[in-house]
Steps between C-alpha positions, in 0.01 A plus 500: 500500500536869548560717195769777538471798248784742462294820471801715385600260224142479386458868479834521302368256244202708389454836353459789759144574353400126578643529847323822570166372368549182714570710815201712444269190456645345820462823708136549394395144595456380139734188562337193642664241735810335367447125421775243424526440129771298307779559744408865534196690609200660309217743600181630334533868415214743446565818296300748292567267199346193646608199724826324435688201642856571374 
């Protein structure tokens, strides 16, 4: 089953500082491949604070 994510709705649901940090992590290659998880998706994220799987 394909998962559809409404990017605009997702961005509107978080503070702009979180959206900006996420965009920065994505643009510099810190976000791993998306994997299906619980009806959505997840990815491993590497940052200067460590490795996370939000």
